[in-house]
C-alpha positions as CSV (number, residue, x, y, z in Angstrom):
1,X,-26.7,-6.1,10.3
2,X,-28.5,-4.2,8.2
3,X,-26.5,-0.9,6.7
4,X,-28.5,2.2,5.8
5,X,-27.3,4.9,4.1
6,X,-28.6,8.6,3.9
7,X,-29.7,9.3,0.1
8,X,-28.6,12.8,0.6
9,X,-25.7,13.1,2.5
10,X,-24.9,17.2,0.9
11,X,-28.6,18.4,1.5
12,X,-28.4,17.3,5.2
13,X,-25.2,18.6,5.5
14,X,-26.1,22.4,4.7
15,X,-29.3,21.8,6.4
16,X,-29.2,19.9,9.3
17,X,-29.6,21.6,13.1
18,X,-26.6,20.8,14.8
19,X,-26.8,18.4,17.6
20,X,-24.3,17.5,19.9
21,X,-24.1,14.0,18.8
22,X,-23.9,12.3,16.3
23,X,-26.7,9.7,14.7
24,X,-26.0,6.2,13.9
25,X,-27.7,3.2,12.4
26,X,-26.5,0.2,12.5
27,X,-22.5,1.0,12.1
28,X,-23.6,4.0,10.1
29,X,-23.0,7.4,10.9
30,X,-25.7,9.8,9.5
31,X,-24.3,13.0,10.7
32,X,-21.0,13.9,10.7
33,X,-19.7,17.8,9.9
34,X,-15.7,17.8,11.7
35,X,-16.0,21.6,10.6
36,X,-18.5,22.3,13.0
37,X,-16.3,23.0,16.1
38,X,-18.8,22.6,18.8
39,X,-19.8,19.2,17.2
40,X,-16.2,18.0,16.8
41,X,-15.3,19.4,20.9
42,X,-18.0,17.4,21.7
43,X,-19.2,14.1,19.9
44,X,-16.6,14.2,16.8
45,X,-12.8,14.1,18.5
46,X,-13.3,10.4,20.4
47,X,-15.0,9.1,17.2
48,X,-12.7,9.7,14.8
49,X,-10.2,8.9,17.3
50,X,-10.8,5.6,17.9
51,X,-11.4,5.2,14.1
52,X,-7.9,6.4,13.9
53,X,-6.7,4.0,16.3
54,X,-7.7,0.9,14.8
55,X,-7.1,2.0,11.4
56,X,-3.5,2.4,11.8
57,X,-3.4,-1.0,13.7
58,X,-4.3,-2.9,10.4
59,X,-2.5,-0.5,8.0
60,X,0.5,-1.3,10.3
61,X,-0.6,-4.6,9.5
62,X,-0.5,-4.7,6.4
63,X,2.5,-2.7,5.5
64,X,4.3,-5.5,7.4
65,X,2.8,-8.2,5.2
66,X,3.6,-5.7,2.4
67,X,7.3,-5.6,3.1
68,X,7.2,-9.0,4.6
69,X,9.7,-10.5,1.6
70,X,11.7,-7.3,2.3
71,X,13.7,-9.0,5.1
72,X,12.9,-12.8,4.5
73,X,14.2,-13.0,1.3
74,X,17.4,-12.8,2.5
75,X,17.1,-15.9,4.7
76,X,15.4,-18.0,1.7
77,X,19.4,-19.4,1.0
78,X,19.8,-20.1,4.8
79,X,16.6,-22.0,5.0
80,X,18.1,-23.9,1.7
81,X,16.4,-22.3,-1.3
82,X,19.2,-21.2,-4.1
83,X,17.6,-18.2,-5.5
84,X,20.2,-15.3,-7.5
85,X,20.6,-12.2,-6.5
86,X,18.3,-11.1,-9.2
87,X,15.7,-13.5,-8.2
88,X,15.9,-12.4,-4.9
89,X,15.8,-8.3,-5.6
90,X,12.8,-9.0,-8.1
91,X,10.6,-11.1,-5.0
92,X,11.1,-7.9,-3.5
93,X,10.1,-5.5,-6.1
94,X,6.4,-7.9,-7.0
95,X,4.6,-6.9,-3.8
96,X,5.4,-3.4,-4.5
97,X,4.5,-3.2,-8.3
98,X,1.0,-5.1,-6.8
99,X,0.7,-3.3,-4.0
100,X,0.9,0.2,-6.3
101,X,-1.6,-1.2,-8.5
102,X,-4.3,-2.4,-6.1
103,X,-4.7,1.2,-4.2
104,X,-7.1,2.5,-6.7
105,X,-9.7,0.1,-6.5
106,X,-9.1,0.0,-2.5
107,X,-9.4,3.9,-2.6
108,X,-12.6,4.0,-4.4
109,X,-14.4,0.5,-2.5
110,X,-14.1,3.0,0.8
111,X,-16.6,5.5,-0.6
112,X,-18.8,2.4,-1.9
113,X,-18.7,-0.2,1.1
114,X,-18.0,2.0,4.0
115,X,-14.4,2.5,5.7
116,X,-15.1,0.1,8.9
117,X,-16.8,-2.6,6.2
118,X,-13.9,-2.7,3.9
119,X,-11.0,-2.6,6.9
120,X,-12.4,-5.6,8.0
121,X,-12.5,-7.1,4.1
122,X,-8.8,-5.7,3.5
123,X,-7.4,-7.2,6.8
124,X,-9.2,-10.4,6.0
125,X,-7.4,-10.4,2.9
126,X,-3.6,-10.5,4.6
127,X,-4.2,-14.5,5.8
128,X,-4.4,-15.2,1.9
129,X,0.2,-13.7,1.6
130,X,0.8,-15.0,5.1
131,X,-0.9,-18.8,5.2
132,X,0.8,-19.5,2.0
133,X,3.5,-18.1,3.0
134,X,3.7,-20.1,6.0
135,X,3.6,-23.1,3.9
136,X,5.5,-22.9,0.7
137,X,8.5,-22.0,2.8
138,X,8.5,-25.3,4.7
139,X,8.4,-26.8,1.0
140,X,11.9,-27.4,0.1
141,X,10.8,-28.6,-3.0
142,X,8.8,-25.2,-3.8
143,X,9.9,-24.0,-7.7
144,X,11.0,-19.9,-7.5
145,X,7.3,-18.9,-9.7
146,X,5.4,-20.2,-6.7
147,X,7.2,-17.7,-4.3
148,X,6.5,-15.4,-7.6
149,X,3.0,-15.8,-6.8
150,X,2.9,-15.6,-3.2
151,X,4.7,-12.4,-2.9
152,X,2.2,-11.0,-5.2
153,X,-0.4,-11.8,-3.1
154,X,1.5,-9.8,-0.3
155,X,0.6,-6.5,-2.6
156,X,-2.8,-6.6,-0.5
157,X,-0.9,-5.2,2.4
158,X,0.0,-2.3,0.4
159,X,-3.7,-1.3,-0.8
160,X,-4.4,-1.0,3.2
161,X,-2.8,2.2,3.3
162,X,-4.7,4.0,0.5
163,X,-7.8,2.8,1.9
164,X,-7.2,3.8,5.1
165,X,-5.7,7.0,4.4
166,X,-9.0,7.9,2.3
167,X,-11.2,6.8,5.0
168,X,-9.5,8.9,7.9
169,X,-9.6,11.7,5.7
170,X,-13.0,11.7,5.7
171,X,-13.5,12.1,9.7
172,X,-10.9,14.8,10.8
173,X,-11.3,18.9,10.2
174,X,-9.5,20.4,7.6
175,X,-6.8,22.0,10.2
176,X,-6.0,18.8,11.9
177,X,-6.1,16.9,8.5
178,X,-1.8,17.1,8.5
179,X,-1.0,15.7,11.7
180,X,-4.0,13.0,11.7
181,X,-3.1,11.5,8.1
182,X,0.8,11.8,9.1
183,X,-0.3,9.8,12.2
184,X,-1.9,7.4,10.0
185,X,0.8,6.8,7.6
186,X,2.9,6.7,10.1
187,X,1.5,4.0,12.2
188,X,1.4,2.1,8.8
189,X,5.1,2.8,7.5
190,X,6.2,1.4,11.0
191,X,4.7,-1.9,10.2
192,X,7.9,-1.6,7.7
193,X,10.4,-1.2,10.4
194,X,8.3,-3.7,12.5
195,X,9.0,-6.8,10.2
196,X,12.5,-5.8,9.6
197,X,12.9,-5.8,13.2
198,X,11.7,-8.6,14.7
199,X,11.6,-11.3,11.8
200,X,15.1,-11.9,12.1
201,X,14.6,-13.4,15.6
202,X,11.6,-14.7,14.8
203,X,12.9,-17.3,12.7
204,X,16.1,-17.6,14.2
205,X,18.2,-15.1,12.8
206,X,20.5,-12.6,14.7
207,X,19.0,-9.1,15.4
208,X,18.5,-6.4,17.3
209,X,22.2,-5.3,16.9
210,X,23.5,-8.7,17.7
211,X,22.0,-8.5,20.9
212,X,20.5,-11.9,19.9
213,X,22.6,-14.6,18.3
214,X,21.4,-16.7,15.5
215,X,19.3,-19.9,16.7
216,X,21.0,-23.5,16.5
217,X,17.9,-25.1,15.2
218,X,18.0,-22.9,11.8
219,X,15.6,-20.6,9.9
220,X,12.5,-21.2,10.0
221,X,10.8,-18.2,8.1
222,X,7.0,-20.0,8.7
223,X,6.8,-18.5,12.4
224,X,6.8,-15.1,11.3
225,X,3.7,-15.6,8.7
226,X,1.9,-17.7,11.6
227,X,2.7,-14.8,13.8
228,X,0.7,-12.3,11.3
229,X,-1.6,-14.5,10.1
230,X,-3.2,-14.6,14.1
231,X,-2.8,-10.1,13.8
232,X,-4.9,-9.8,10.8
233,X,-7.7,-12.0,12.4
234,X,-7.8,-9.8,15.3
235,X,-7.9,-6.9,12.8
236,X,-10.8,-7.5,11.6
237,X,-12.7,-8.4,14.9
238,X,-11.5,-4.9,15.8
239,X,-12.9,-2.9,13.1
240,X,-15.9,-5.0,13.2
241,X,-16.2,-3.8,17.2
242,X,-14.2,-0.7,17.0
243,X,-14.8,1.2,13.5
244,X,-17.4,3.1,12.0
245,X,-18.8,3.6,8.8
246,X,-19.8,7.2,7.6
247,X,-22.7,8.0,5.2
248,X,-21.3,11.3,3.8
249,X,-18.6,9.2,2.5
250,X,-20.4,7.3,0.3
251,X,-19.3,8.3,-2.7
252,X,-20.2,6.8,-7.0
253,X,-17.0,5.4,-8.5
254,X,-17.6,8.2,-11.3
255,X,-17.7,11.1,-9.3
256,X,-14.3,9.7,-7.2
257,X,-12.5,9.1,-11.1
258,X,-13.0,12.3,-11.8
259,X,-10.4,13.4,-10.1
260,X,-8.5,12.1,-12.9
261,X,-9.1,15.2,-14.8
262,X,-7.9,17.2,-12.0
263,X,-4.4,18.4,-13.3
264,X,-2.7,18.6,-9.3
265,X,-3.7,14.7,-9.0
266,X,-1.1,13.8,-11.7
267,X,1.4,16.5,-10.3
268,X,1.3,15.4,-6.9
269,X,1.6,11.5,-7.9
270,X,5.0,12.0,-9.6
271,X,6.1,14.5,-6.5
272,X,5.0,11.1,-4.5
273,X,7.3,9.1,-6.4
274,X,9.8,11.2,-5.1
275,X,8.6,10.8,-1.3
276,X,6.6,7.6,-0.5
277,X,8.1,5.8,-3.3
278,X,11.2,6.9,-2.3
279,X,11.1,5.9,1.4
280,X,9.2,2.0,0.4
281,X,11.4,1.3,-2.4
282,X,14.8,1.8,-0.1
283,X,13.0,-0.3,2.5
284,X,12.6,-3.1,0.5
285,X,15.9,-3.2,-0.9
286,X,18.0,-1.9,2.1
287,X,18.6,-5.3,3.8
288,X,19.7,-6.9,0.1
289,X,22.3,-3.7,-0.1
290,X,24.1,-4.0,3.0
291,X,24.3,-8.2,2.8
292,X,25.6,-8.1,-0.9
293,X,28.1,-4.9,-0.5
294,X,28.7,-5.4,3.6
295,X,28.7,-9.0,4.7
296,X,29.6,-12.4,3.2
297,X,28.4,-16.1,4.2
298,X,28.3,-18.2,1.5
299,X,26.8,-21.2,3.9
300,X,24.6,-20.8,7.0
301,X,27.1,-23.2,9.0
302,X,30.0,-20.7,8.3
303,X,30.3,-17.4,10.3
304,X,29.6,-14.4,8.2
305,X,32.0,-11.9,7.9
306,X,31.4,-7.9,7.6
307,X,28.1,-6.1,8.1
308,X,25.1,-8.5,9.2
309,X,21.8,-6.5,7.5
310,X,19.6,-7.9,10.1
311,X,21.1,-5.5,12.3
312,X,20.7,-2.7,10.7
313,X,18.1,-2.8,8.1
314,X,14.9,-2.5,10.1
315,X,16.6,1.3,11.0
316,X,15.9,3.4,8.1
317,X,12.2,2.5,7.8
318,X,11.7,3.1,11.4
319,X,13.6,6.8,10.8
320,X,11.4,7.1,8.1
321,X,8.1,6.2,9.9
322,X,8.8,8.3,12.7
323,X,9.5,11.4,10.5
324,X,6.1,11.2,8.6
325,X,4.1,13.1,11.1
326,X,6.6,15.6,11.7
327,X,6.3,16.1,7.8
328,X,2.4,16.4,8.5
329,X,3.0,18.7,11.9
330,X,5.2,21.1,9.9
331,X,3.3,21.5,6.9
332,X,0.2,22.3,9.0
333,X,2.7,25.1,10.5
334,X,4.1,26.5,7.7
335,X,2.7,25.3,4.5
336,X,3.1,21.8,2.7
337,X,4.7,22.9,-0.5
338,X,7.1,24.4,1.4
339,X,8.1,21.7,3.4
340,X,8.2,19.6,0.8
341,X,10.8,21.6,-1.3
342,X,12.8,21.2,1.6
343,X,12.5,17.6,1.5
344,X,13.1,17.4,-1.4
345,X,16.6,19.5,-1.0
346,X,17.9,17.3,1.6
347,X,17.0,14.0,-0.4
348,X,19.3,15.7,-3.3
349,X,22.0,16.2,-0.7
350,X,21.7,12.7,1.1
351,X,21.8,10.7,-2.5
352,X,25.1,12.5,-3.6
353,X,26.7,12.0,-0.1
354,X,25.8,8.4,-0.8
355,X,27.2,8.5,-3.9
356,X,30.3,9.4,-2.0
357,X,30.4,6.8,0.2
358,X,29.8,4.3,-2.5
359,X,33.2,5.9,-4.0
360,X,35.0,4.4,-1.2
361,X,34.3,1.2,-1.1
362,X,36.1,-1.7,-2.6
363,X,34.4,-4.3,-5.2
364,X,33.4,-7.2,-3.6
365,X,34.8,-10.3,-5.6
366,X,31.3,-12.5,-6.7
367,X,29.8,-15.5,-4.6
368,X,31.0,-19.0,-5.2
369,X,28.8,-20.7,-7.6
370,X,26.7,-23.6,-6.9
371,X,29.5,-26.5,-7.2
372,X,31.3,-24.6,-5.0
373,X,28.8,-23.7,-2.2
374,X,27.9,-27.7,-2.2
375,X,31.5,-28.1,-1.6
376,X,32.1,-25.6,1.2
377,X,28.5,-26.9,2.7
378,X,29.9,-30.6,2.6
379,X,33.0,-29.3,5.1
380,X,31.9,-26.1,6.6
381,X,34.9,-26.4,9.1
382,X,37.4,-26.5,6.3
383,X,36.1,-23.4,4.5
384,X,38.4,-20.0,4.6
385,X,37.8,-16.6,2.8
386,X,40.4,-15.8,0.4
387,X,42.7,-13.0,1.9
388,X,40.9,-10.5,-1.4
389,X,37.8,-11.3,0.3
390,X,38.4,-10.6,3.8
391,X,40.3,-7.6,3.1
392,X,37.6,-5.8,1.0
393,X,35.0,-6.8,3.4
394,X,36.9,-5.5,6.1
395,X,37.0,-2.3,3.7
396,X,34.2,-1.9,3.6
397,X,33.0,-2.5,6.8
398,X,35.0,0.5,8.1
399,X,32.8,3.0,5.4
400,X,29.0,1.5,6.6
401,X,29.0,3.7,9.6
402,X,28.7,6.9,7.5
403,X,27.0,5.4,4.7
404,X,24.3,4.3,7.1
405,X,24.1,7.8,8.9
406,X,23.2,9.4,4.8
407,X,21.4,6.8,3.8
408,X,19.0,7.5,7.3
409,X,19.1,11.3,6.5
410,X,17.6,10.1,3.2
411,X,14.8,7.8,4.8
412,X,14.3,11.0,7.6
413,X,13.9,13.5,4.5
414,X,11.7,10.9,2.7
415,X,9.3,10.4,5.8
416,X,8.6,14.4,6.0
417,X,8.3,14.7,2.5
418,X,5.1,11.9,2.9
419,X,4.1,14.0,5.4
420,X,3.8,17.1,3.6
421,X,3.0,15.9,0.2
422,X,-0.5,14.1,2.1
423,X,-0.9,17.6,3.6
424,X,-1.1,19.1,0.1
425,X,-3.6,16.9,-1.2
426,X,-6.8,17.9,0.5
427,X,-5.2,21.2,0.6
428,X,-5.4,22.1,-3.3
429,X,-9.2,20.3,-3.7
430,X,-10.3,22.8,-0.1
431,X,-8.6,25.5,-2.4
432,X,-10.4,25.4,-4.9
433,X,-13.6,24.7,-2.9
434,X,-13.4,28.3,-1.2
435,X,-12.4,30.5,-4.0
436,X,-15.3,29.0,-6.2
437,X,-17.7,29.8,-3.1
438,X,-18.4,32.4,-0.8
439,X,-17.5,32.4,3.2
440,X,-20.5,30.9,5.6
441,X,-23.0,30.2,2.5
442,X,-24.6,26.5,2.2
443,X,-22.7,26.1,-1.1
444,X,-19.4,26.4,0.6
445,X,-20.1,23.7,3.1
446,X,-21.5,21.7,0.1
447,X,-18.2,22.1,-1.6
448,X,-16.0,21.6,0.8
449,X,-17.9,18.2,1.2
450,X,-17.1,17.9,-2.1
451,X,-13.5,18.3,-1.9
452,X,-13.2,16.3,0.9
453,X,-14.5,12.8,-1.6
454,X,-12.0,14.4,-4.2
455,X,-9.1,14.7,-1.8
456,X,-9.9,10.5,-0.7
457,X,-10.6,9.6,-3.9
458,X,-6.9,11.5,-5.2
459,X,-5.0,10.0,-2.1
460,X,-5.5,6.4,-3.5
461,X,-4.4,7.5,-7.3
462,X,-1.8,9.3,-5.8
463,X,-0.9,6.5,-3.5
464,X,-0.8,4.1,-6.5
465,X,1.3,5.9,-9.0
466,X,3.9,6.7,-6.0
467,X,4.1,3.1,-4.9
468,X,5.6,2.4,-8.2
469,X,8.7,3.7,-7.0
470,X,8.8,0.8,-4.7
471,X,9.2,-1.6,-7.3
472,X,10.9,0.6,-9.7
473,X,14.3,1.2,-6.6
474,X,14.8,-2.1,-6.5
475,X,15.0,-3.3,-10.3
476,X,17.4,-0.1,-10.4
477,X,19.4,-1.8,-8.5
478,X,18.8,-5.6,-9.7
479,X,19.4,-5.2,-13.6
480,X,23.0,-5.4,-13.7
481,X,23.9,-6.6,-10.4
482,X,25.6,-10.2,-11.6
483,X,28.7,-8.3,-13.5
484,X,29.1,-5.1,-11.5
485,X,27.1,-4.6,-8.7
486,X,28.7,-1.4,-7.2
487,X,28.7,0.4,-10.2
488,X,25.0,-0.8,-10.4
489,X,24.5,0.9,-6.9
490,X,26.1,4.1,-8.2
491,X,24.3,4.5,-11.4
492,X,21.2,3.7,-9.6
493,X,21.7,6.8,-7.3
494,X,22.7,8.8,-10.1
495,X,19.7,7.9,-11.5
496,X,18.2,8.9,-8.2
497,X,20.0,12.4,-7.5
498,X,18.8,13.6,-10.8
499,X,15.1,12.6,-9.8
500,X,15.4,14.6,-6.9
501,X,16.1,17.9,-8.6
502,X,13.1,17.5,-11.0
503,X,10.5,17.3,-8.1
504,X,12.3,20.0,-6.4
505,X,11.8,22.8,-8.9
506,X,8.4,21.2,-9.8
507,X,7.6,21.8,-6.2
508,X,8.6,25.3,-6.8
509,X,7.6,26.0,-9.7
510,X,4.4,25.3,-9.5
511,X,3.4,25.8,-6.1
512,X,5.9,27.9,-4.2
513,X,6.5,30.7,-7.4
514,X,4.2,33.6,-7.7
515,X,3.3,34.7,-10.8
516,X,3.7,38.1,-12.5
517,X,1.0,40.5,-10.8
518,X,-0.2,37.6,-8.5
519,X,-1.0,38.2,-4.5
520,X,0.7,35.3,-2.4
521,X,-2.6,33.9,-1.7
522,X,-3.7,33.6,-4.9
523,X,-4.0,30.1,-6.8
524,X,-2.1,27.2,-5.4
525,X,1.0,29.0,-3.7
526,X,1.8,27.9,-0.6
527,X,-0.5,25.2,-0.2
């Protein structure tokens, strides 16, 4: 296919007539004016919707592959691998770190190669973590470091989010960006819930609130990897046949990186750690949190007691994903800053509630050592849980409904905050353009286009920094867990509560507090 580009998209935007049909060359659209209402209603909306649908599909798969270790790590022991809780938490943290770091180049790739083209490449890259996972989990002698490398490649899925959001940002007019970006992000975020919901069932573990029982044939983690490898191929083909590149989205790397000099890029990055970083970090850690604090099963042949993580682990990601477009909708209606402040206030209340439930839990005795596990596995029928273990597990199970309910409230707040913060990003850059130019002038149109390019680049950078929370949260839970897991959990949530208070103060001070003598519509108040 011959790719053609428009060397002067800015000038054509300002001077071109207003046809009702987008000019296309190959899979590049040369004329794209979503702010023109006639163009949008007659031509733009169907094209944008089609690209949004397939962008969501590819991004959804990326999230599922990114978080595949969040739930599969809890099954590795059942498949014969003897890893410690510390090692398992590090496995679920590695993809989040890599996914955060590659978000910047993934974002820049949209402006360099085109949204459709990069969607094809990014979807194809998902074959690396899925196919390698499918092979090595069936090899009982696979060393831990190999799994660390495979987990790192799962981070490719995390990069998909940044490029997808940067791409869709160009397709929609400002008045619809909050809802469109919210839907795009929510569709991707749902990939976390879907992998945590279906993986236990696909691989032969229990799931769906206990309606599906564990397979008598054991755990087969490779099945999930084969499913997602096949879906990745479909995503590549769908992007090839149904998506488009936008010529006016082409931007050189230097122009995109200029947003690093913008103060609000870094302020929003900090806030996004609190919203998206919390969502992805809690999603990654929740299965192991439930397993270590509410469930005991020394070997697969012994019937477990307590709360099975596979029944409920997906609920947090599901609630957070569904809440994200609500955050975008509320931000469109009431302003992103107001909704973001509300979300952080909710996170403060929610984490304090979790701390209360943790204070009601009993510390579970540490699991048996390797020698004891071998003894139990040799004769599982003879194993009996110690009375202290059974009593502690049963006591904690009574607290679990309250713990889960409050945790789901926390997830809802992260989702709402995700949607509202992403609405704020293009609004901030657009406000700069509007303030600097006159209404209805060619300069205004050019400035708004430039603001869209900058906000798309900022989306990737902010998303990269925010995703680091997905690495930091599991690490915070992990470090001291060997000696005092419950105390470690309490300490972690105390740190998170303080952080959310700081985020709320920053949101209010920078984006809501009116300066002395300033009018309500000056500066960035209420973006």
